[in-house]
C-alpha positions, 0 to 999 in steps of 0.5 A: 500498499502507498503512504499518502506523503508518496503519492504525487501532487496534482499539480506536478501531475498537471502539465503531463497531462494531454491538452486534448483529453476530456478529464474527469475530477473525483475526489474520493472521500466524497465521490463527487465528482466534475469533469472538464473538456481539457486539462485547462479548464481544471481550476488549480486550487486542486493543485495542491490535494495528494492523487489517489488514483488515475485510470480511464474511463467513460463518462456521461457528461452532464453538458454535452454540447461542450464535446461534439462527440454526443453525451458520452465521452473517454476520460481521464479520471483522476481521483483526489484525496 
């Protein structure tokens, strides 16, 4: 098991994420998530949060007009502590 102090910080990970990828940020403790079209749309308020995990999900977006791909799109899911 990884100790929380050994996990990466989101702000350090941000610069390595594909700029054209859809992003889903999930709060690991509450289960609340928010979808973003691009990484630059993600608030810098998350930059000091610890990354719990990263994965690829087929996400249902609340604003499908913003996607140009319909209601569902693959997204990089980043779970934050």
